[in-house]
mmJSON file of the N, C-alpha and C atoms, coordinates in Angstrom:
{"data_MODEL":{"atom_site":{
"group_PDB":["ATOM","ATOM","ATOM","ATOM","ATOM","ATOM","ATOM","ATOM","ATOM","ATOM","ATOM","ATOM","ATOM","ATOM","ATOM","ATOM","ATOM","ATOM","ATOM","ATOM","ATOM","ATOM","ATOM","ATOM","ATOM","ATOM","ATOM","ATOM","ATOM","ATOM","ATOM","ATOM","ATOM","ATOM","ATOM","ATOM","ATOM","ATOM","ATOM","ATOM","ATOM","ATOM","ATOM","ATOM","ATOM","ATOM","ATOM","ATOM","ATOM","ATOM","ATOM","ATOM","ATOM","ATOM","ATOM","ATOM","ATOM","ATOM","ATOM","ATOM","ATOM","ATOM","ATOM","ATOM","ATOM","ATOM","ATOM","ATOM","ATOM","ATOM","ATOM","ATOM","ATOM","ATOM","ATOM","ATOM","ATOM","ATOM","ATOM","ATOM","ATOM","ATOM","ATOM","ATOM","ATOM","ATOM","ATOM","ATOM","ATOM","ATOM","ATOM","ATOM","ATOM","ATOM","ATOM","ATOM","ATOM","ATOM","ATOM","ATOM","ATOM","ATOM","ATOM","ATOM","ATOM","ATOM","ATOM","ATOM","ATOM","ATOM","ATOM","ATOM","ATOM","ATOM","ATOM","ATOM","ATOM","ATOM","ATOM","ATOM","ATOM","ATOM","ATOM","ATOM","ATOM","ATOM","ATOM","ATOM","ATOM","ATOM","ATOM","ATOM","ATOM","ATOM","ATOM","ATOM","ATOM","ATOM","ATOM","ATOM","ATOM","ATOM","ATOM","ATOM","ATOM","ATOM","ATOM","ATOM","ATOM","ATOM","ATOM","ATOM","ATOM","ATOM","ATOM","ATOM"],
"id":[1,2,3,4,5,6,7,8,9,10,11,12,13,14,15,16,17,18,19,20,21,22,23,24,25,26,27,28,29,30,31,32,33,34,35,36,37,38,39,40,41,42,43,44,45,46,47,48,49,50,51,52,53,54,55,56,57,58,59,60,61,62,63,64,65,66,67,68,69,70,71,72,73,74,75,76,77,78,79,80,81,82,83,84,85,86,87,88,89,90,91,92,93,94,95,96,97,98,99,100,101,102,103,104,105,106,107,108,109,110,111,112,113,114,115,116,117,118,119,120,121,122,123,124,125,126,127,128,129,130,131,132,133,134,135,136,137,138,139,140,141,142,143,144,145,146,147,148,149,150,151,152,153,154,155,156],
"type_symbol":["N","C","C","N","C","C","N","C","C","N","C","C","N","C","C","N","C","C","N","C","C","N","C","C","N","C","C","N","C","C","N","C","C","N","C","C","N","C","C","N","C","C","N","C","C","N","C","C","N","C","C","N","C","C","N","C","C","N","C","C","N","C","C","N","C","C","N","C","C","N","C","C","N","C","C","N","C","C","N","C","C","N","C","C","N","C","C","N","C","C","N","C","C","N","C","C","N","C","C","N","C","C","N","C","C","N","C","C","N","C","C","N","C","C","N","C","C","N","C","C","N","C","C","N","C","C","N","C","C","N","C","C","N","C","C","N","C","C","N","C","C","N","C","C","N","C","C","N","C","C","N","C","C","N","C","C"],
"label_atom_id":["N","CA","C","N","CA","C","N","CA","C","N","CA","C","N","CA","C","N","CA","C","N","CA","C","N","CA","C","N","CA","C","N","CA","C","N","CA","C","N","CA","C","N","CA","C","N","CA","C","N","CA","C","N","CA","C","N","CA","C","N","CA","C","N","CA","C","N","CA","C","N","CA","C","N","CA","C","N","CA","C","N","CA","C","N","CA","C","N","CA","C","N","CA","C","N","CA","C","N","CA","C","N","CA","C","N","CA","C","N","CA","C","N","CA","C","N","CA","C","N","CA","C","N","CA","C","N","CA","C","N","CA","C","N","CA","C","N","CA","C","N","CA","C","N","CA","C","N","CA","C","N","CA","C","N","CA","C","N","CA","C","N","CA","C","N","CA","C","N","CA","C","N","CA","C","N","CA","C","N","CA","C"],
"label_alt_id":[null,null,null,null,null,null,null,null,null,null,null,null,null,null,null,null,null,null,null,null,null,null,null,null,null,null,null,null,null,null,null,null,null,null,null,null,null,null,null,null,null,null,null,null,null,null,null,null,null,null,null,null,null,null,null,null,null,null,null,null,null,null,null,null,null,null,null,null,null,null,null,null,null,null,null,null,null,null,null,null,null,null,null,null,null,null,null,null,null,null,null,null,null,null,null,null,null,null,null,null,null,null,null,null,null,null,null,null,null,null,null,null,null,null,null,null,null,null,null,null,null,null,null,null,null,null,null,null,null,null,null,null,null,null,null,null,null,null,null,null,null,null,null,null,null,null,null,null,null,null,null,null,null,null,null,null],
"label_comp_id":["MET","MET","MET","MET","MET","MET","ARG","ARG","ARG","ALA","ALA","ALA","GLY","GLY","GLY","ILE","ILE","ILE","GLU","GLU","GLU","ASN","ASN","ASN","PHE","PHE","PHE","ARG","ARG","ARG","TRP","TRP","TRP","HIS","HIS","HIS","GLU","GLU","GLU","ARG","ARG","ARG","HIS","HIS","HIS","THR","THR","THR","TRP","TRP","TRP","ALA","ALA","ALA","SER","SER","SER","TRP","TRP","TRP","LEU","LEU","LEU","ALA","ALA","ALA","ARG","ARG","ARG","ARG","ARG","ARG","GLY","GLY","GLY","ALA","ALA","ALA","PRO","PRO","PRO","LEU","LEU","LEU","ASN","ASN","ASN","VAL","VAL","VAL","ILE","ILE","ILE","GLN","GLN","GLN","GLU","GLU","GLU","MET","MET","MET","GLY","GLY","GLY","ALA","ALA","ALA","TRP","TRP","TRP","GLU","GLU","GLU","SER","SER","SER","THR","THR","THR","GLU","GLU","GLU","MET","MET","MET","ALA","ALA","ALA","LYS","LYS","LYS","CYS","CYS","CYS","TYR","TYR","TYR","ALA","ALA","ALA","HIS","HIS","HIS","LEU","LEU","LEU","ALA","ALA","ALA","PRO","PRO","PRO","GLU","GLU","GLU"],
"label_asym_id":["A","A","A","A","A","A","A","A","A","A","A","A","A","A","A","A","A","A","A","A","A","A","A","A","A","A","A","A","A","A","A","A","A","A","A","A","A","A","A","A","A","A","A","A","A","A","A","A","A","A","A","A","A","A","A","A","A","A","A","A","A","A","A","A","A","A","A","A","A","A","A","A","A","A","A","A","A","A","A","A","A","A","A","A","A","A","A","A","A","A","A","A","A","A","A","A","A","A","A","A","A","A","A","A","A","A","A","A","A","A","A","A","A","A","A","A","A","A","A","A","A","A","A","A","A","A","A","A","A","A","A","A","A","A","A","A","A","A","A","A","A","A","A","A","A","A","A","A","A","A","A","A","A","A","A","A"],
"label_entity_id":["1","1","1","1","1","1","1","1","1","1","1","1","1","1","1","1","1","1","1","1","1","1","1","1","1","1","1","1","1","1","1","1","1","1","1","1","1","1","1","1","1","1","1","1","1","1","1","1","1","1","1","1","1","1","1","1","1","1","1","1","1","1","1","1","1","1","1","1","1","1","1","1","1","1","1","1","1","1","1","1","1","1","1","1","1","1","1","1","1","1","1","1","1","1","1","1","1","1","1","1","1","1","1","1","1","1","1","1","1","1","1","1","1","1","1","1","1","1","1","1","1","1","1","1","1","1","1","1","1","1","1","1","1","1","1","1","1","1","1","1","1","1","1","1","1","1","1","1","1","1","1","1","1","1","1","1"],
"label_seq_id":[1,1,1,2,2,2,3,3,3,4,4,4,5,5,5,6,6,6,7,7,7,8,8,8,9,9,9,10,10,10,11,11,11,12,12,12,13,13,13,14,14,14,15,15,15,16,16,16,17,17,17,18,18,18,19,19,19,20,20,20,21,21,21,22,22,22,23,23,23,24,24,24,25,25,25,26,26,26,27,27,27,28,28,28,29,29,29,30,30,30,31,31,31,32,32,32,33,33,33,34,34,34,35,35,35,36,36,36,37,37,37,38,38,38,39,39,39,40,40,40,41,41,41,42,42,42,43,43,43,44,44,44,45,45,45,46,46,46,47,47,47,48,48,48,49,49,49,50,50,50,51,51,51,52,52,52],
"pdbx_PDB_ins_code":[null,null,null,null,null,null,null,null,null,null,null,null,null,null,null,null,null,null,null,null,null,null,null,null,null,null,null,null,null,null,null,null,null,null,null,null,null,null,null,null,null,null,null,null,null,null,null,null,null,null,null,null,null,null,null,null,null,null,null,null,null,null,null,null,null,null,null,null,null,null,null,null,null,null,null,null,null,null,null,null,null,null,null,null,null,null,null,null,null,null,null,null,null,null,null,null,null,null,null,null,null,null,null,null,null,null,null,null,null,null,null,null,null,null,null,null,null,null,null,null,null,null,null,null,null,null,null,null,null,null,null,null,null,null,null,null,null,null,null,null,null,null,null,null,null,null,null,null,null,null,null,null,null,null,null,null],
"Cartn_x":[-10.378,-8.986,-8.722,-9.459,-9.259,-9.626,-10.697,-11.084,-9.992,-9.261,-8.199,-6.904,-6.882,-5.692,-4.62,-5.015,-4.052,-3.981,-2.785,-2.58,-1.841,-1.866,-1.172,-1.59,-2.865,-3.393,-3.923,-3.525,-4.048,-5.007,-6.166,-7.214,-6.818,-5.87,-5.482,-4.743,-4.323,-3.658,-4.643,-5.935,-6.929,-6.751,-6.295,-6.043,-5.016,-3.966,-2.885,-3.35,-3.904,-4.253,-5.416,-6.36,-7.477,-6.969,-6.024,-5.435,-4.652,-3.9,-3.138,-4.078,-5.158,-6.116,-6.737,-7.106,-7.715,-6.741,-5.478,-4.465,-4.28,-4.504,-4.334,-5.62,-6.645,-7.859,-8.945,-8.833,-9.884,-11.176,-12.303,-13.585,-13.894,-14.504,-14.807,-15.709,-16.636,-17.516,-16.738,-15.672,-14.827,-14.05,-13.491,-12.771,-13.724,-14.943,-15.958,-16.222,-16.408,-16.696,-15.513,-14.316,-13.133,-12.905,-13.219,-13.029,-14.191,-15.254,-16.454,-17.112,-17.068,-17.748,-19.165,-20.089,-21.5,-21.837,-21.006,-21.302,-20.053,-20.274,-19.137,-18.543,-19.352,-18.823,-17.733,-17.954,-16.941,-15.716,-15.928,-14.797,-13.971,-14.629,-13.907,-12.987,-13.419,-12.582,-11.292,-11.379,-10.205,-9.366,-9.984,-9.269,-8.843,-8.592,-8.186,-6.843,-6.665,-5.428,-4.686,-3.386,-2.561,-2.314,-2.31,-2.007,-0.578,-0.391,0.95,1.624],
"Cartn_y":[11.98,12.3,13.23,13.02,13.878,15.319,15.506,16.869,17.536,16.743,17.284,17.484,17.064,17.238,16.188,15.063,14.005,13.071,12.906,12.058,10.785,9.793,8.524,7.888,7.946,7.394,5.991,5.057,3.696,3.516,2.927,2.861,2.064,1.136,0.399,1.294,2.461,3.41,4.122,3.892,4.533,4.126,2.906,2.493,3.422,3.705,4.528,5.94,6.616,8.018,8.158,7.208,7.284,7.134,6.233,6.065,7.301,7.865,9.089,10.218,10.388,11.445,11.222,9.983,9.674,9.969,9.6,9.862,11.35,12.14,13.592,14.284,13.485,14.044,14.436,14.006,14.327,13.618,14.304,13.673,12.529,11.483,10.311,10.651,11.595,11.95,12.624,13.323,13.943,12.854,11.909,10.795,10.002,9.791,9.075,9.786,11.08,11.838,11.807,11.99,11.991,10.634,9.565,8.224,7.727,8.512,8.171,6.883,6.665,5.516,5.908,4.975,5.259,5.282,4.657,4.605,4.893,5.356,5.576,4.241,3.183,1.861,1.437,1.686,1.334,2.222,3.488,4.394,3.928,3.413,2.898,1.747,0.918,-0.205,0.288,1.383,1.925,2.806,3.427,4.352,3.664,2.364,1.63,2.152,2.064,2.55,1.396,1.411,0.395,0.809,-0.145,0.214,0.716,1.692,2.276,1.768],
"Cartn_z":[-26.056,-26.156,-27.34,-28.398,-29.563,-29.233,-28.441,-28.061,-27.237,-26.478,-25.631,-26.407,-27.672,-28.491,-28.23,-27.627,-27.332,-28.529,-29.064,-30.231,-29.818,-30.688,-30.449,-29.136,-28.841,-27.594,-27.838,-26.989,-27.055,-25.888,-26.147,-25.132,-23.906,-24.018,-22.819,-21.833,-22.269,-21.376,-20.45,-20.649,-19.788,-18.335,-18.082,-16.696,-16.059,-16.792,-16.251,-15.97,-16.964,-16.719,-15.762,-15.776,-14.834,-13.4,-13.196,-11.863,-11.456,-12.394,-12.085,-11.682,-12.43,-12.103,-10.73,-10.437,-9.14,-8.001,-8.179,-7.147,-6.905,-7.927,-7.793,-7.348,-7.044,-6.476,-7.452,-8.709,-9.678,-9.278,-9.346,-9.016,-9.985,-9.459,-10.272,-11.453,-11.262,-12.384,-13.516,-13.198,-14.229,-14.969,-14.212,-14.831,-15.725,-15.253,-16.036,-17.361,-17.301,-18.527,-19.491,-18.961,-19.822,-20.48,-19.749,-20.287,-21.118,-21.161,-21.934,-21.441,-20.114,-19.53,-19.187,-19.322,-19.062,-17.581,-16.757,-15.326,-14.501,-13.283,-12.385,-11.95,-11.962,-11.61,-12.593,-13.874,-14.868,-14.706,-14.424,-14.201,-13.008,-11.975,-10.803,-11.183,-12.119,-12.565,-13.202,-13.915,-14.586,-13.673,-12.695,-11.809,-10.517,-10.594,-9.398,-8.897,-7.612,-7.014,-6.362,-6.515,-5.865,-4.422,-3.5,-2.106,-1.986,-1.148,-1.007,0.227],
"occupancy":[1.0,1.0,1.0,1.0,1.0,1.0,1.0,1.0,1.0,1.0,1.0,1.0,1.0,1.0,1.0,1.0,1.0,1.0,1.0,1.0,1.0,1.0,1.0,1.0,1.0,1.0,1.0,1.0,1.0,1.0,1.0,1.0,1.0,1.0,1.0,1.0,1.0,1.0,1.0,1.0,1.0,1.0,1.0,1.0,1.0,1.0,1.0,1.0,1.0,1.0,1.0,1.0,1.0,1.0,1.0,1.0,1.0,1.0,1.0,1.0,1.0,1.0,1.0,1.0,1.0,1.0,1.0,1.0,1.0,1.0,1.0,1.0,1.0,1.0,1.0,1.0,1.0,1.0,1.0,1.0,1.0,1.0,1.0,1.0,1.0,1.0,1.0,1.0,1.0,1.0,1.0,1.0,1.0,1.0,1.0,1.0,1.0,1.0,1.0,1.0,1.0,1.0,1.0,1.0,1.0,1.0,1.0,1.0,1.0,1.0,1.0,1.0,1.0,1.0,1.0,1.0,1.0,1.0,1.0,1.0,1.0,1.0,1.0,1.0,1.0,1.0,1.0,1.0,1.0,1.0,1.0,1.0,1.0,1.0,1.0,1.0,1.0,1.0,1.0,1.0,1.0,1.0,1.0,1.0,1.0,1.0,1.0,1.0,1.0,1.0,1.0,1.0,1.0,1.0,1.0,1.0],
"B_iso_or_equiv":[0.0,0.0,0.0,0.0,0.0,0.0,0.0,0.0,0.0,0.0,0.0,0.0,0.0,0.0,0.0,0.0,0.0,0.0,0.0,0.0,0.0,0.0,0.0,0.0,0.0,0.0,0.0,0.0,0.0,0.0,0.0,0.0,0.0,0.0,0.0,0.0,0.0,0.0,0.0,0.0,0.0,0.0,0.0,0.0,0.0,0.0,0.0,0.0,0.0,0.0,0.0,0.0,0.0,0.0,0.0,0.0,0.0,0.0,0.0,0.0,0.0,0.0,0.0,0.0,0.0,0.0,0.0,0.0,0.0,0.0,0.0,0.0,0.0,0.0,0.0,0.0,0.0,0.0,0.0,0.0,0.0,0.0,0.0,0.0,0.0,0.0,0.0,0.0,0.0,0.0,0.0,0.0,0.0,0.0,0.0,0.0,0.0,0.0,0.0,0.0,0.0,0.0,0.0,0.0,0.0,0.0,0.0,0.0,0.0,0.0,0.0,0.0,0.0,0.0,0.0,0.0,0.0,0.0,0.0,0.0,0.0,0.0,0.0,0.0,0.0,0.0,0.0,0.0,0.0,0.0,0.0,0.0,0.0,0.0,0.0,0.0,0.0,0.0,0.0,0.0,0.0,0.0,0.0,0.0,0.0,0.0,0.0,0.0,0.0,0.0,0.0,0.0,0.0,0.0,0.0,0.0],
"pdbx_formal_charge":[null,null,null,null,null,null,null,null,null,null,null,null,null,null,null,null,null,null,null,null,null,null,null,null,null,null,null,null,null,null,null,null,null,null,null,null,null,null,null,null,null,null,null,null,null,null,null,null,null,null,null,null,null,null,null,null,null,null,null,null,null,null,null,null,null,null,null,null,null,null,null,null,null,null,null,null,null,null,null,null,null,null,null,null,null,null,null,null,null,null,null,null,null,null,null,null,null,null,null,null,null,null,null,null,null,null,null,null,null,null,null,null,null,null,null,null,null,null,null,null,null,null,null,null,null,null,null,null,null,null,null,null,null,null,null,null,null,null,null,null,null,null,null,null,null,null,null,null,null,null,null,null,null,null,null,null],
"auth_seq_id":[1,1,1,2,2,2,3,3,3,4,4,4,5,5,5,6,6,6,7,7,7,8,8,8,9,9,9,10,10,10,11,11,11,12,12,12,13,13,13,14,14,14,15,15,15,16,16,16,17,17,17,18,18,18,19,19,19,20,20,20,21,21,21,22,22,22,23,23,23,24,24,24,25,25,25,26,26,26,27,27,27,28,28,28,29,29,29,30,30,30,31,31,31,32,32,32,33,33,33,34,34,34,35,35,35,36,36,36,37,37,37,38,38,38,39,39,39,40,40,40,41,41,41,42,42,42,43,43,43,44,44,44,45,45,45,46,46,46,47,47,47,48,48,48,49,49,49,50,50,50,51,51,51,52,52,52],
"auth_comp_id":["MET","MET","MET","MET","MET","MET","ARG","ARG","ARG","ALA","ALA","ALA","GLY","GLY","GLY","ILE","ILE","ILE","GLU","GLU","GLU","ASN","ASN","ASN","PHE","PHE","PHE","ARG","ARG","ARG","TRP","TRP","TRP","HIS","HIS","HIS","GLU","GLU","GLU","ARG","ARG","ARG","HIS","HIS","HIS","THR","THR","THR","TRP","TRP","TRP","ALA","ALA","ALA","SER","SER","SER","TRP","TRP","TRP","LEU","LEU","LEU","ALA","ALA","ALA","ARG","ARG","ARG","ARG","ARG","ARG","GLY","GLY","GLY","ALA","ALA","ALA","PRO","PRO","PRO","LEU","LEU","LEU","ASN","ASN","ASN","VAL","VAL","VAL","ILE","ILE","ILE","GLN","GLN","GLN","GLU","GLU","GLU","MET","MET","MET","GLY","GLY","GLY","ALA","ALA","ALA","TRP","TRP","TRP","GLU","GLU","GLU","SER","SER","SER","THR","THR","THR","GLU","GLU","GLU","MET","MET","MET","ALA","ALA","ALA","LYS","LYS","LYS","CYS","CYS","CYS","TYR","TYR","TYR","ALA","ALA","ALA","HIS","HIS","HIS","LEU","LEU","LEU","ALA","ALA","ALA","PRO","PRO","PRO","GLU","GLU","GLU"],
"auth_asym_id":["A","A","A","A","A","A","A","A","A","A","A","A","A","A","A","A","A","A","A","A","A","A","A","A","A","A","A","A","A","A","A","A","A","A","A","A","A","A","A","A","A","A","A","A","A","A","A","A","A","A","A","A","A","A","A","A","A","A","A","A","A","A","A","A","A","A","A","A","A","A","A","A","A","A","A","A","A","A","A","A","A","A","A","A","A","A","A","A","A","A","A","A","A","A","A","A","A","A","A","A","A","A","A","A","A","A","A","A","A","A","A","A","A","A","A","A","A","A","A","A","A","A","A","A","A","A","A","A","A","A","A","A","A","A","A","A","A","A","A","A","A","A","A","A","A","A","A","A","A","A","A","A","A","A","A","A"],
"auth_atom_id":["N","CA","C","N","CA","C","N","CA","C","N","CA","C","N","CA","C","N","CA","C","N","CA","C","N","CA","C","N","CA","C","N","CA","C","N","CA","C","N","CA","C","N","CA","C","N","CA","C","N","CA","C","N","CA","C","N","CA","C","N","CA","C","N","CA","C","N","CA","C","N","CA","C","N","CA","C","N","CA","C","N","CA","C","N","CA","C","N","CA","C","N","CA","C","N","CA","C","N","CA","C","N","CA","C","N","CA","C","N","CA","C","N","CA","C","N","CA","C","N","CA","C","N","CA","C","N","CA","C","N","CA","C","N","CA","C","N","CA","C","N","CA","C","N","CA","C","N","CA","C","N","CA","C","N","CA","C","N","CA","C","N","CA","C","N","CA","C","N","CA","C","N","CA","C","N","CA","C","N","CA","C"],
"pdbx_PDB_model_num":[1,1,1,1,1,1,1,1,1,1,1,1,1,1,1,1,1,1,1,1,1,1,1,1,1,1,1,1,1,1,1,1,1,1,1,1,1,1,1,1,1,1,1,1,1,1,1,1,1,1,1,1,1,1,1,1,1,1,1,1,1,1,1,1,1,1,1,1,1,1,1,1,1,1,1,1,1,1,1,1,1,1,1,1,1,1,1,1,1,1,1,1,1,1,1,1,1,1,1,1,1,1,1,1,1,1,1,1,1,1,1,1,1,1,1,1,1,1,1,1,1,1,1,1,1,1,1,1,1,1,1,1,1,1,1,1,1,1,1,1,1,1,1,1,1,1,1,1,1,1,1,1,1,1,1,1]
}}}
């Protein structure tokens, strides 16, 4: 987040932005890299989507 210039970021907000990115079609590997998760499985936990 610091590299992206995002300030006042709380790590529990990763669920929100990861889900937003996934809904907008961001590839899981990109979300994984941005969230600094070691595996795509962990990124999936954060990028969960609510049923519509």
